[in-house]
N, C-alpha and C positions, 0 to 999 in steps of 0.2 A: 170163091164165095165169100162176101164180107159177112163179119159177124154182126154188124149193125146195119138195121133197115131203115130206121127213122120213121117206122110205122105206128111206133109207141109213144112219139114224142107228146102227143096230146092226152095221155093217160088212159089210151084204150089198147087193148090186146086182141089177138084172135085166138077163138077155141079151134080145136081140129074140127073142120066142118064149115069154118070161114065166119062164124058169128063173131062180130066185135062187141066186146063187154069192157067195162071199165076195169082198171088194173086193181081196183079194191073188191071186185066181184067175189062173191063167196066160193065160187067154183076156183078163181084163181088163187085165193088165199088157201083152199084145200091143197091144191097140187103144189104151191109154193112151199107150204109147210113140210109137205112129204119129200120135196127136194132139200129142203133145211134138213131134216131128218137124215137123209141120204148121206149128206156131207158129214155129218156126226158119226154115222155109221163107219163112213172112211177114215175118220180121225180114230175111233176104237180099233179098226184093222191095222193102223199103222202102230200099234202099242204091241208090246212084248206078249203076245197069245200063242196058244197052240196051232199048228197048222191046220187042225180039224176047225177050231172056233173062227179062224180066218177065212176057211172055205165056207162056213156056214153065214158068215156075215158078208161074203162076197154074193152068194145066192139071196140074201135078203137084200142087199143093194139092187140085184136085177128085178126082184119082185117089186121093189119100191118104184123102179123105172115103169115097171107094169101098171102100178097103182097110179102114178102120176100120168101116164098115157090115158088110162080110162077115166081120170077125173078131168083131164084137160080137153076130152071130146064132148062137144055138143051133142046130147043123146037123141036130138030130134033130127039133126043135120048131118052129123058125120057118116060117111059112107067108107071110110079108112076101116080096114081090118086091124083090130087093136090086139095085143096079146091079152090073155086072160089068166086070172089067178085059178088055181085048181084046189080043190080040198086037200090035195097032199101037201100043198104049201103051208096050209094051216097046221095040218098033222106034223110037219117037219118041225115046227116051232114047239108043239106039244111034246114031242119024243125027245127034243134037245134039253127041254126044261125038265123032264122026267130023268134024263141021263144025269144032268148036273145036280138034280136034288139027291140022287144016290148017295153022294159024297157030301154034301152040305148037311151043317147041324139043322135040327128042326127050328123052324122060326117062330118065335116065342115073342118077341117085340119088334116094334116098328123100328128100321134102321135108317139112321141119319145119313145122307150121302157124304161121301168121302173116304179117304183112305190112302189112295194114291191117285195118279192121273188116270189110268184106265179106269178105274172104279169110278172115279167122278165123272168121266165121260159117258161111261154108261148111263149114269143117272140123269145127266143132261139130255142125252138121247131118249131115255125114257120119257122124260118131262114133254119134249118136243114131239114125242109119239102121242102122247095122250092128247096134246093140242091138236095134231093132225086128226086124231080120232073124233075129237069133238067137232071140229070144222066138219069133218066128212059127215058125221051124223046129222048135223044141222042142214047140211047140203041135201042129205037124203030126204029131208022133210019138205023141201022145195022142188025137188029135181030127182033124176033117175040117177041111183047110185048102186053099183053092184053090191049086194050085202055082204059078199066075201071080203070087200075092201075093209069095212068097218069090222069084221070078225078078225081078219088078218092084222090090223092095226091093234086092236085089243089085245090079241096073243103076244105080238111083237113087244109091246110095253111089258108085259110080264116076263117075256124071255130077256129083254135088256136088264131088267131088275134081276133076275137069276143070274144072268151072267156077270153082272157086276158083284154078286155075292161070291160066285164061283173064283173070279179073279183075285178077290181079297183073301179067300180061303186058302188058294194055291199059293199066295204070296205070304201067308201066315200073318194077316194084317187083321187084328181082332174087329169084328162088327162093331160100329158106333151106335149101339141101342139107345134109342129114345126113351128115357125114364120120365114121364111126365112130373112135373113139379106140383105138388098138392098142398 
Protein backbone atom coordinates (compact mmCIF):
# COMPACT_ATOMS: atom_id res chain seq x y z
CA UNK A 1 0.00 0.00 0.00
CA UNK A 2 1.30 3.45 -0.89
CA UNK A 3 1.41 6.08 1.80
CA UNK A 4 0.29 8.80 -0.60
CA UNK A 5 -3.16 8.75 -2.19
CA UNK A 6 -3.26 12.13 -3.98
CA UNK A 7 -6.88 12.50 -2.80
CA UNK A 8 -5.98 15.49 -0.64
CA UNK A 9 -4.16 17.50 -3.27
CA UNK A 10 -7.03 19.97 -3.65
CA UNK A 11 -7.21 20.77 0.08
CA UNK A 12 -9.92 18.29 1.08
CA UNK A 13 -9.77 15.12 3.13
CA UNK A 14 -12.19 12.40 4.21
CA UNK A 15 -13.60 11.80 7.65
CA UNK A 16 -14.33 8.28 8.85
CA UNK A 17 -17.68 7.71 7.17
CA UNK A 18 -16.57 9.19 3.84
CA UNK A 19 -17.60 12.84 4.24
CA UNK A 20 -15.17 15.16 2.43
CA UNK A 21 -14.24 18.33 4.29
CA UNK A 22 -11.64 21.06 3.80
CA UNK A 23 -8.37 20.40 5.58
CA UNK A 24 -8.92 23.53 7.68
CA UNK A 25 -12.25 22.15 9.02
CA UNK A 26 -12.56 22.40 12.80
CA UNK A 27 -12.84 18.61 13.09
CA UNK A 28 -9.52 18.22 11.22
CA UNK A 29 -7.89 20.91 13.37
CA UNK A 30 -9.15 19.08 16.47
CA UNK A 31 -7.78 15.65 15.69
CA UNK A 32 -4.67 17.11 14.07
CA UNK A 33 -3.84 18.90 17.30
CA UNK A 34 -4.42 15.68 19.24
CA UNK A 35 -1.95 14.01 16.87
CA UNK A 36 0.56 16.81 17.50
CA UNK A 37 0.07 16.32 21.24
CA UNK A 38 0.67 12.59 20.86
CA UNK A 39 4.00 13.32 19.16
CA UNK A 40 5.07 15.49 22.09
CA UNK A 41 4.05 12.75 24.52
CA UNK A 42 6.36 10.43 22.56
CA UNK A 43 9.15 12.98 22.96
CA UNK A 44 8.55 13.05 26.72
CA UNK A 45 8.63 9.23 26.83
CA UNK A 46 12.06 9.37 25.17
CA UNK A 47 13.48 11.25 28.18
CA UNK A 48 15.01 9.82 31.35
CA UNK A 49 11.84 8.82 33.23
CA UNK A 50 10.83 6.00 35.51
CA UNK A 51 9.44 2.88 33.88
CA UNK A 52 6.12 3.60 35.59
CA UNK A 53 5.87 7.09 34.06
CA UNK A 54 6.83 5.74 30.62
CA UNK A 55 4.09 3.09 30.94
CA UNK A 56 1.49 5.71 31.88
CA UNK A 57 2.57 7.91 28.96
CA UNK A 58 2.21 4.97 26.58
CA UNK A 59 -1.34 4.43 27.86
CA UNK A 60 -1.99 8.13 27.32
CA UNK A 61 -0.72 7.82 23.74
CA UNK A 62 -3.15 4.97 23.18
CA UNK A 63 -6.03 7.06 24.58
CA UNK A 64 -5.02 9.94 22.31
CA UNK A 65 -5.36 7.62 19.31
CA UNK A 66 -8.81 6.73 20.63
CA UNK A 67 -9.67 10.44 20.89
CA UNK A 68 -8.27 11.08 17.41
CA UNK A 69 -10.43 8.29 15.98
CA UNK A 70 -13.50 9.68 17.68
CA UNK A 71 -12.83 13.20 16.39
CA UNK A 72 -12.03 11.93 12.87
CA UNK A 73 -15.41 10.21 12.51
CA UNK A 74 -18.41 11.89 10.93
CA UNK A 75 -20.94 11.50 13.76
CA UNK A 76 -23.83 11.20 11.28
CA UNK A 77 -22.32 8.91 8.65
CA UNK A 78 -19.65 6.72 10.23
CA UNK A 79 -20.68 3.09 10.68
CA UNK A 80 -17.21 2.04 11.84
CA UNK A 81 -16.87 0.81 15.40
CA UNK A 82 -14.47 3.22 17.07
CA UNK A 83 -12.72 2.64 20.39
CA UNK A 84 -14.19 4.58 23.27
CA UNK A 85 -12.82 6.36 26.30
CA UNK A 86 -13.90 5.01 29.67
CA UNK A 87 -14.36 6.87 32.95
CA UNK A 88 -11.42 4.79 34.26
CA UNK A 89 -9.15 6.54 31.74
CA UNK A 90 -9.91 9.88 33.38
CA UNK A 91 -9.64 8.36 36.86
CA UNK A 92 -6.15 7.04 36.02
CA UNK A 93 -4.93 10.57 35.29
CA UNK A 94 -6.43 11.78 38.57
CA UNK A 95 -4.84 8.91 40.52
CA UNK A 96 -1.46 9.60 38.92
CA UNK A 97 -1.67 13.30 39.84
CA UNK A 98 -2.60 12.35 43.41
CA UNK A 99 0.40 9.97 43.53
CA UNK A 100 2.79 12.65 42.25
CA UNK A 101 1.40 15.33 44.55
CA UNK A 102 2.21 13.19 47.59
CA UNK A 103 5.92 13.96 47.09
CA UNK A 104 5.69 17.45 45.60
CA UNK A 105 5.81 20.63 47.67
CA UNK A 106 2.59 22.57 47.91
CA UNK A 107 2.09 24.84 44.92
CA UNK A 108 2.18 28.46 46.11
CA UNK A 109 3.16 30.33 42.91
CA UNK A 110 2.72 30.11 39.20
CA UNK A 111 5.60 28.18 37.67
CA UNK A 112 7.54 29.42 34.65
CA UNK A 113 8.22 26.60 32.18
CA UNK A 114 11.75 25.24 32.02
CA UNK A 115 14.40 23.52 34.07
CA UNK A 116 15.58 20.78 31.74
CA UNK A 117 14.47 19.26 28.45
CA UNK A 118 12.00 16.80 29.97
CA UNK A 119 10.33 19.50 32.08
CA UNK A 120 10.14 21.83 29.08
CA UNK A 121 8.69 19.11 26.83
CA UNK A 122 5.97 18.49 29.43
CA UNK A 123 5.09 22.19 29.39
CA UNK A 124 4.99 22.29 25.59
CA UNK A 125 2.75 19.20 25.59
CA UNK A 126 0.54 20.84 28.24
CA UNK A 127 0.07 23.90 26.01
CA UNK A 128 -0.71 21.77 22.95
CA UNK A 129 -3.16 19.77 25.09
CA UNK A 130 -4.93 22.97 26.14
CA UNK A 131 -5.19 23.97 22.47
CA UNK A 132 -6.60 20.53 21.60
CA UNK A 133 -9.13 20.96 24.40
CA UNK A 134 -10.17 24.43 23.17
CA UNK A 135 -10.65 23.12 19.63
CA UNK A 136 -12.60 20.10 20.83
CA UNK A 137 -14.85 22.26 23.03
CA UNK A 138 -15.46 24.54 20.04
CA UNK A 139 -16.26 21.52 17.86
CA UNK A 140 -18.69 20.26 20.51
CA UNK A 141 -20.67 23.51 20.10
CA UNK A 142 -21.17 22.68 16.41
CA UNK A 143 -21.24 18.90 16.28
CA UNK A 144 -21.27 15.74 18.35
CA UNK A 145 -18.19 15.18 20.54
CA UNK A 146 -18.09 12.61 23.32
CA UNK A 147 -17.98 14.68 26.53
CA UNK A 148 -15.33 12.32 27.93
CA UNK A 149 -12.95 13.63 25.23
CA UNK A 150 -13.06 17.16 26.64
CA UNK A 151 -12.83 15.94 30.22
CA UNK A 152 -9.86 13.71 29.37
CA UNK A 153 -8.01 16.53 27.61
CA UNK A 154 -8.66 18.82 30.56
CA UNK A 155 -7.25 16.29 33.03
CA UNK A 156 -4.35 15.45 30.74
CA UNK A 157 -3.12 19.05 30.69
CA UNK A 158 -3.17 19.03 34.51
CA UNK A 159 -1.35 15.69 34.51
CA UNK A 160 1.36 17.08 32.20
CA UNK A 161 1.84 20.09 34.48
CA UNK A 162 2.15 17.81 37.49
CA UNK A 163 4.53 15.49 35.66
CA UNK A 164 6.72 18.50 34.77
CA UNK A 165 6.87 19.39 38.46
CA UNK A 166 7.70 15.81 39.44
CA UNK A 167 10.46 15.48 36.86
CA UNK A 168 12.03 18.72 38.10
CA UNK A 169 11.62 17.68 41.72
CA UNK A 170 13.24 14.28 41.11
CA UNK A 171 16.14 15.98 39.28
CA UNK A 172 16.48 18.44 42.20
CA UNK A 173 15.82 21.39 39.89
CA UNK A 174 14.27 24.32 41.77
CA UNK A 175 10.94 25.46 40.39
CA UNK A 176 11.18 28.74 38.54
CA UNK A 177 8.44 30.62 40.36
CA UNK A 178 6.79 33.57 38.73
CA UNK A 179 6.93 36.54 41.07
CA UNK A 180 4.99 39.37 39.43
CA UNK A 181 6.77 42.69 39.05
CA UNK A 182 4.73 45.30 40.82
